[in-house]
N, C-alpha and C positions, 0 to 999 in steps of 0.2 A: 238445761245447760248442755247436757250430752247431745241433744238434737242440734243445738246451735253450733257446737263444736264440729259435729259431723258435716253440717252445712258449710261451715267455713273452710273445711279441709277437703271438700268434695271436688272432683275434677271440673265441675261446671262453674265453681265459684270464681269470679274474675280476679280476685286478689290472692289466689292460692299460692303464688310464687313469692309472696312477701316473706322476708326473714322472720323466723319463728323465735322470738326472744322470750320463750315461755317462762324462763326463770326470773324475768324482770317485770313482766306485766301480763295481764290477762289478754287472751286473744280477742276479746270483745272490743278492745280499743281500736283495732284495725288501723293503727298508725302506719302510713305508707313510708317505708324506708327506701330511698332510691339506691341504685347501684353505687357501690363505693368507688369514688373517683380516685385513681392513683395520683393524678395530677391534673390541674385545670388545663384547658386548651390554651395554647400560646396566643397572646393578643395579636390581632392582625391575621391569624390563621384559623379563625373560628368557622368550621363548616356550617354552623347554624346561624351565622350572621345574616341579617336581612339584606335583600338585594335592591332596596329602594334606589341606591345610587347607580345601579346598572340600568334601571328602567327609565324611559322618558317620563316626564312629569305628566300626570293625568290632567286632562283639560275637558272642556265642554264638548270637544270633538270625540275624545277617547276617554271614557270614564275610568275611575279607579276600580270599578267593578269588572272591567274588561269588556264592557259593552260599548257600542257606538253611542255617542251622546247626541243631544238635541242640535248641535252645530256641526254634526258630521256631514261631509260633502265628498263627492267624487265626480269626475268629469264624465262626459258621454260622447260617443262617436257613432254615427249611423252611416252605413255604406250602401250605395247603389253601384254595382259592378257589372260590366260586360266583359267577358274574357273568352279568348279562343285558345284551345289547346292544339297547336300545330304539330300533328304527329310526325309528319314527314321531316320537318326541320327541327323538331324537338325544341320548340320555343313556346313561351307564354306571351300573349299579347293582350293587354288589358286597358280598360278605361274605367276609372272610378270617380264617382261624385260623392263627396264626403261632407256630412253635416256635423259640426263640432260645437258642443255646448259647454260654456264656461260656468260651472257651478261653484267654482272656488271664490273666495272673497277678494281675489287678486285681479289686477288688470294684466293682461297678457299682450305682449307686443310681437311675439313670434310663437310658432308651433314647431314641435319636433315629431318626426315620424321615423319609423324603422324601415330601412331598405335591406331586409335580411339576406336577399340573394347576393348582396355585395360581399358576403363572406366567401363566395366562390370566385375570388379574384386572386391573382398571384401576389398582390400587394396588401391583402387584407391582414389585419392584426391576427385573425385566426390562422391564416396560412403561415405567416412569418413567425408566429410564436409557437408553432408545433415543433416538437423535438422528436426526431426519428432516428433510431439506431438499428444496427444489424450486426450479426456475428459473421461467421465465415461463409454463410450461405445466404442467398436471396432468392425468394420464390419468384416465378414469372409474374404472378399476380401483383406482388409487391413492386416489382420493377415497372409494371404497367402503371400502377398508381403513382410511382415516383415520376414517371415521364408525363403524367397527366397534370402535374402541378401547375402547368402553364395554362390550364383551362380557365377561360374567362366567362363566368356565368353571372357577372354583375348586371345591375339594373341600368337600362338605357332609358332616361327620362325624355319622352317626346314632347311633353307639355306639362306645365304647372300653371293653372289659370284660376282666376276668381270666378264667381258665379256668372258674370257677364262674359266670360271667355277672355278676359284681359290677363296677360302674363303677370305672374307674381314673382317677386324677387325670391330667390332660394339659393341655398348652399348645401352641397353634399359634403359631409364630414365622415369619411370612411363608410360605415354602415348606417349612418344617420342622415336625415334630410331636415334642414331647418327652412321653414317657410316664413319669410318676413311679412307681417300683415301690413296692409296699406294704412290701417288705423288701429289703435289699441282696441283689444277685445275686452270690454268691461265685464265685471262680475254680473252674471245673469243673462248675458247676451250670447249669441251664437254666430257662427260664420260658415259659409258654404264655399267649397273650392273643388277643383277637379285636377286629376293627374292621369296622364296617359303614359304607359311604360311598356317595356318588353324585356325579356332576357332569355338566355339559352338554358335549357333544363339539363341538369347534371346526370351523367350515367353513374349510378351509385356503385357499380363494380369498380369504377376508376376513381370517382370523386365521391366519397361517402358523405352522407348527410341525412337529415331527417326528412328530406324531400328529394324527389328525382324520379328517374325511370329505371326499371329493371328489365333488361333485355333477355329473352329466352331463345333457345336453340332454333325455334321455327321463325325467328326474325320479328315476332310480335313482342310488344312490351306492356308492362303494367306501369301506369303513371300514378304516383301518390304525390299530390301537389299541396304543399304547405309552406307557410312563411312566404307567400307568393305575391302579396299585394302590399302597397305602402300602408303601414299600420300606425295609428297614433301612439306615440309613447304615453305612458301614464304620467299625469301631473298630480303629485300627491301632497298631502299636508305635512308629511314627515321628511320628504327629501326633494321637493320640487319636481323638476323633470327627471324621469328615470331613463336616462339615455346612455348607460354604460354600453360599450361596444360588445357585440356578441362574440365570445371566444370559444364557444361550444358547450361548456358545462352549465353556466348560469343561463336559465331558459328565459322566460318572458314575464313581463307584467304589463297588462293591457287594460283597456277601458271596455265597459259593456256598451252594447248598442244593438240596433236592429240591422239585419242584412237582407238585401234584395239582390240576388246574384243570378245572372244568366250565363251559362257555360256552353260554348259551342265546341263540340268534339265530333270525331268521325262517327257517321251514322250507324255503324255496326258495333259501337262501344256500349257497354253497360257502365253507367256513371252514378255514383252515390256521393252525397256531400252532407256537410252541416246543414241543418234546416229541413223543412218539409217540402217535398216535390209538389209544384203547383200545376204542372201540365202533364200528368201521367198519361192522359189519353193521347198526347202527341208523341211521346218518346217510348212508351211501352206498348206491347201488343195487348190485345184483349185477353189473351190467355195469361200473360204475365200479370195483368191487373187482377184477374180472377184468382190466380194463385196467391197473390199478396193478401187479398181478402180472406182466403182460406187460412193462410199462415197466421194472420193476426188473431184468429179465433183458436188456433192450435197451440198446444203445449209442446208438441214435437216439431222439429224443423221440417219445412216443406220447401221443395226446390222451386224457385222462381225461374231460374235458368239451369237446366240439367247439364251434366257432363257432355252428353252427346250433342246438345245444342251448342255449347261453348266450343267444342272441337270442330264442329261443322263451320262455325263462323270463323274460327282461327285459321282453318284450312283455306278459306276463300276471303282474305282480307280486302277491305275497300276503304280508302280514305278520301274518295272523290266527293262524296256528299257528307255534309255535316248536319247534325241535329243540335238544337239548343235546349238544354235542360234548365229549368227555372226553379230556384229554391228561395224560400224565405225562412229566416230564423229571427226570433225575438229574444232580446236581452241576453245575448251571448257575447263572449269576449274575443272570438276568433272564428275563422272559417277555413275549412280544408275540403278537398275532394279527391276521389280516386276514379280512374277511368281505364278500361281495357276491353278488348274483344275476347280476351282469354278467360274472363271471369265466369266461374260458376257462382250461383247466387242462391242461398237458402235463408229461410226466415221462420220465426215462430213468434208468438205473443207471450207477454209476461204481464200479469196483473200487478198494478201499483195503485193501491187505494181502489177507486172505482173506475180507473182507466186501464186500457191495455196498451202496452208499449211494444212496438215492433223491434225485435232483436234479430239482426241480420249479419250475414257473413258473405264476404266476397273473397274468392281464392281461385287460383288456376288449378288444373288437375294435379300439379305437383304438390298441392297441399293435402291430397288424399293419400292414405285413409284417415289421417288425424283430424283435419279441419272439418270434414263433413260429419264426423262423429262427435266432436267435442266443442267446436268454436261457439256455435249459437247457444248451446246449453250453458257454456261458461258465461256468455253475455247475460242471459236471462238470470242466472244465479247471482251475478254481480249486481244487477239492477235490484233484485230482491233483497240481498243482504245489506248492501250499502244504504238503501232506503231506510231499513230498520235501524242500523247501527248509528247513522248520523241523525236520524229523525227528519230527514229531508227526502220526500218522495221524488223519484226521478221525474223531472219536469218536462222532458222533451218527447217528441213523437217517436223517435227511434234511437237505437244504439247499435252501431255498426262496427265490426272488426274487418280489416282488410289484410290479406297476406301479401307482403311485398315490400321492397325497397330497403327497409331498415334491418339491421342485424338483430336488434332486440325489439323495442317497441317505441312508439311515439303517439302522443294523444292530442286530440282537438275536440271541440264540442261535438258530441254525437257520433264522432268517427275517429278511429285510431288505426295506425299502421303497425304491423307485427311481422317479425322475421322468422321465428322458429318453424320448422317443417320437417317432414320425413326425409330419409335418404332418397336418392334418385331411383333406387330399386323398390321403393315403397316400404322398406323396413324402418323401424325406429326403436330407440332404446326407451326404457322407462323414464330416464332423465329427460329425453326429448318430449315425451308425452306430457310430463309434468311442466316442462317449460312452456309448451303451447298453452296449456290451461292457465298456468300462473301468469304468463305475460298478458294474455287476453283479460283476465280478471284485473290485473294491475292497470292496464291502459284504459279499459272501460271505467274502472274506478276513478280515474282522473277526471271524469265528468263532475265529481264532487270537489276534488282537490286537484287543480285550482280553477276549474271551469265555473263552479258555483261559489265556493269560498275562494275569493280571487287573490291568492297569495302572490307576493312579489318574489317570483322564482329566481330572478337574476341576483337578488340580494340574499334571500333566505331560502335556498333550494330545499332544505330539510323540512321547512314548514309545509311544503307540497309533497315531496317524495316520501318523507318519513311518515307523515300522516296516512298517505295512501298505502304504503307498504304495511302499516299496522292494520288497517281495516282489511287489506288483502289477506293478511294472515288469518283473520277471523273467517273470511269467506272460504279460504282454502281448507281450514279445519272443518267447516261445515260442508265442504264438497266430499271429502273422504275421511275426515278426522285424523288422517295420518300423513300430512305432507312430508316428503323426505327432506325438503330444504325450505327453511323459513328464516328470512332476515330478522324477523321480529322476535326470535327466541333469544333471551339474554345469553344463553350458553354459546350461541353462534358468534358472539361479539368479543369473546375473551381474547382471541388472537389479536384483534385490533386494539383492545384496551391496553394490552401489554406491549404494543409495538412502539419502537422508539420514534418513528416518524408518524406522528398524528397531530391533529390540531383540534381545537374545540369545535363542537357542532356549530357554534355561532359564527364560524369563519366563512368568509365569502367563498362561494363554490369554486370559482376559478383559481383559488389559492390553496386548496387542500391537496394532500398527497393521494388520498384514496377516496374518490367521490362516492363509490358504492357504499363504503363503510360509513363515511361521514354524513352523507345526506339521506341514505336509505336505511342501512342496518341499525346503526346506533340510535338514531331518533325513534325508529319503530320499536326497537327493543326497550327504549326508555318508556314509551307509552304502555308496552306490555307490563313492565315492572310497576308502573303507576296504577294500572288497572288491576293486576292480579295480586300484587304484593303490598303496595302502599295504601291505596284507597279501598280496594275491593271493588267488585264489579258493579254493585248497586250504586255506590257513590260516584264512581268514575263515569258510568254510562249516563247518569243524569247530568253530570257536569259537562261531559263531552257533547251531548246533544244541545245543551244550553249554548256552548261556544259555537257549534255549527249553525244553530238557528240564528244567533245574534249576527253572525258575519256572512250569512248567505247573501250573495250578490253584492258584497262589500269587500273591502281590502284590509284584512287584519295584519297587525305586526306580531312578532313573538310576545311582546309584553301584553297584548290583548288576550292571547291564549293563556299565559301564566296567570294573569289576574282573573280571567273568567273561571279557570279551574279552581282557584282558591275560593273565589266568591261563591260558586255554586256547590262546592263540596264541603265548605266550612273547615277546611284543613289548611294549616300553614305549610306550604311546600317550598319555601324559599331555599331551604337547605338542598332540596333536590334540583331545582332549577340551576342553582349555583354550581353544584358539583357535576351534574351530568351534562349540562348544556354549555357552561362557560369555562370548564376546565377539561383536562385530559386525565383527571384522577380516576383511580380504580379502587376496588375494595378487595381485601384478602383476609378473611377471617381465620383465626388460628385458635383452636381450643387448647390452651396451654396446660391446664390441670383441672382435675376434679378431686375434691376432698370430701369424704363422707363425714358428716358431723353427727356423732352419736349423742343424742340429747339425754340428759339425766338430771335428777332433781337433788343430787347430793347425798342420797342414802348411802351411808358408809358400808353397809352390807353389800349393796350392788357395786359400789366402788371396788371392793375387794374382789368381787366376782369378775368384774371386767379386767382387773389386773391379772387374775389367774388365767383368763382366756388369752391374754396377750403373751403369756409365757410360752416360749417355743416358737413364737412368730418372729423373734429377732434374728438377725444374722448370727449363725453359730461362730463361736470363737475357737478356731481350730487349735491355736497355741495353748490356750488354757485347757482344752480337752486332752492334749498330749501331756500336760503337767499335772493332771488330776491326782496322781498318786504321790506327788511330792509333798512332804510335810510343810505346814505353814509355820512361820516363825512365831506368829502371835499365839499359836496353839502350844508352842514349846515354853513360852514365857508368859505366865499369867499377868505379870506386871504391865505387859504391853496392851492388854485388852481394856476397853472402856465401853461406855454406853453405845457409841456409834457403831461399834463392830457388830452388834446384834440388833441394831435398830431396823424395824420394818416400817417404812412410811405409809404402807397401805393397811397396816394392822388395825383392827377395831379397837377404839379407845373410848373411855367414858366421855371424854370431851367431845369427840365426834358425834357420839350418840346424842349427847345433850344439845349440841348445836343443831343437829337435824331435827330433834323433837321441837325445839323452839321455832324452827322454820315452819314446820307443819302447823303449829298452833297459830301462826300468823295468817294462814291461808283460810279463805272462806270455803264453804262446802263446794261451791261451783269450781273454784280453783283446784281443789283436791281432785275433783272428778276429771278436770282437764288434764292434770298431770298423770292421772292413771293410764292415759292412752299414749304416753310418750314412747313406749317400746314399739308401738305400731307405726310410728312416723319415720320417714326417711328424708333427711335434709342433706343437701350437697352444696358445697361451696365451689363455684365454677369460675375460672379465670379465662377470659377470652381477649385476644389481641386482634387489632386490625392493622395489618402491615401496610395497607394502602391509605390514601388521603381522602377517599370517598366514603362517607357514611351511608349505610343502607339499613333497612329493617333487618332484624336478626331473627332467623327462623331456625329452630332447634328441633331435631328429632331425638326423642328420648327412647332408648331401647331397654327393656326390663328383663329381669332374670327369667321370667316365664316365656320370653320370646316375643311378647307383644310390644307395640311401640305407640308413641303419641307425638303429635306435632304441636309445638308451642310457638306462638308468634309475638314478637315485640316490636314496637315502632322504632324508627331510626332515632327517636329522641332518647333512647336508652344510652346513646353515645354522647349526649349533650355536654356533660361536664368532663368527659374524658374520652375524646374521639379515637384514641389509639389503644386503649385498654380498659376493660371493666372487670370487676369482680363482684359477684352477687350470689345470693342463696337461692336454691331451688328446692321445693318440697315435692315429694312424690308419695304415692300410697303403697308402693312396693319397691323392692330393691332395683337399683339402676345398674346396668352393665356398661352402657356406652352412650355418648352424645355425638350427634352429627350436626354440623352447621350447614345451612343452605342445602338441605337434602335433595331438593328438586332442581338445584342450580338455577334459581330464579332471580338472583341478584347479580349475576355476572361475576361471581367470585373468581379471581384469576388463578388461584392455586387450590385445588381440592385435596391435595395430599395432606394438608394440615387441618382439615375440617373435622376429623374424627378423633375422638379420645375414648379409650386408649388407642394408640396407633396400630392399625392392622399390618400384618405382614403383606407386602405387595408382591404381585406376581408379574412376570414378564415372559413371553414366549421366546424361546431361542431355537432356531431351526438348525439341524445338523446337515451340513452340506459337504460335498467334495468338489473342489474346483476342477474345471475342465482344463486340459493342457492349452496354453496360450498359442494361438496361430495368427496373432495380429501383427507379428514382427516380420516384415518382408525379408530382412537379413537372415532371420532364423530359418525361414522356409528355404532360402537360397543355400544356406549351409547344409541343410538336410539333403538337398538334391546333389550337392557336391560330394557328400559322403557316399552317396549311392554310386 
């Protein structure tokens, strides 16, 4: 029995925090008594309500498990493109032949395509819906951008024809193109058509965008060309044609297909793109090809084009002769390229399974010293970490980062554009270094989200950016274990969670107040909480890989993610999806009180001993102490005294002794042995409030009298019957001095000042200063001169 008792009360026993009602029953019963609810959750406001009514009904296309079903379908579009980069006129001129396959069960009478360059017109929704304000000053750069709002970079359609070259009826609706088919496209059929187009490339200094050219002081430019060809809109089972206009924030949802692209550019340019280069022997020198072979086998970056070679080319530019670069890409959803004579080019290899992936960087000399030291290593690191975390090995022949055009970063299959760089004098701050590494990891990571797991970014931007930011945080911790800035830390989101102007994660991206917090930070922090606090790494990692594998090269909805995670983890997470994703609720745990419960078995001798110990612990009665020498009336008159004047409720009596003896006689030997250890047990009644409407797992740090501490974790279900206040018993093996809730700040608790009991004295630094005399008043200065 003693051994059983020690086992039941040991720190390793899972039920050690259950209330110890030793005077009522033996511990061997192990009856689970839940936290005492002070009141039930209000009807209609139950944070543990199931979210079935929020999710679309499961079908044979999208199963209730979160996996694609036997009837899942998605469309396909293959492209053959010939394009010319006209450096002198800063124009794109292209011809595309598109093969479109209708895998849906529906008959289509028209097709929708995106003409993304139409957003660079004075009358586009993007231009007219932008709100610009200024104070008392306006920089020259801002003035130039304001004057450039009349720039017209819209698409000029030269031809829209069928396979035989016959014109097709078509209509341009702002940034969308509708092509009316001469005959309905039946389910299972395909159609071929052609589009010839051109447009002016935007100067990103004046007209910012995710594409364009960046002009340098020597007159040469870097071209990062994206959203440059008419792209098929996605036709989906959940929303038909996805043809919302591009307003800037909501990005893209596209179809997978094969690309065969030939790009003509000035002959002295270095050009890299989505896909695998088909004619290296025509566009690269023999030395460059040898260096590429060397780089593929090397774990350290090797220069393909050195700084000296790039500077010599830039000093003697020539756009008279053009070269054609030929690329092919299989099963990708987009295509982009970068071209310039100013590019340095370095590369290394990274093993993925039994393959080697070329990790490459393009940057001008202005990117040094940061880019040459960190960029290609960051790419290789990303390829390695993301392949492991998602369970999807990087499938493409190369991953390339380009410095230029964008202020932050922008992603496309196999290639991304990135802005961070050193100062012009070559110096850089620690923050800039971290931004270069972080942005490259983030943009290369987009090869998984959304380039493989094909999220609908225009509708659910968080499903792309939030997931990518989460895996990025893992990659950055594995880079140096101490990233200074991480969106995925719950503590980084407290400011947003308490902000008045915020909207739920599930809000359309063009309608939120703070896209960085809503689409990047809060969703990635949510995945961190799910992994580190709710499920644990083992369960989360398994379920996350299941989700990624199920939806690779397919188009998931949020409901597919929610259902997949529950299906693969075996944990009901509806309370979490509802609170974190569908509301703006937050949590604020407050440890209200701790009461030590001194267990005893009713022994009257011990009762008297406890009462004796209490004497002197009460508040002193100062008035009675001052009157101690005053005679009492009941002492003067014996007739006033009775039994109660001398009664001691704690005195030992024969009745108490008999009652206690009878109690002991009813106990078994095992029960007597159990009660013999009562004096070595420590039981505390703890009351905790949640001032927020979001429930979260409860993590408590118990600090003991000997200075040691212990972490205890409880699932969010502890709040199930009383989501705003619970009261429960804790048992410890040694005296407790304090309790701290959420000690690692892992649940985004919005107010840490009430997380500790007893409350500590807080400290605040106050600097002693002496104000300088004011000299800002011109009248004051004039008066001083007059006095002189």
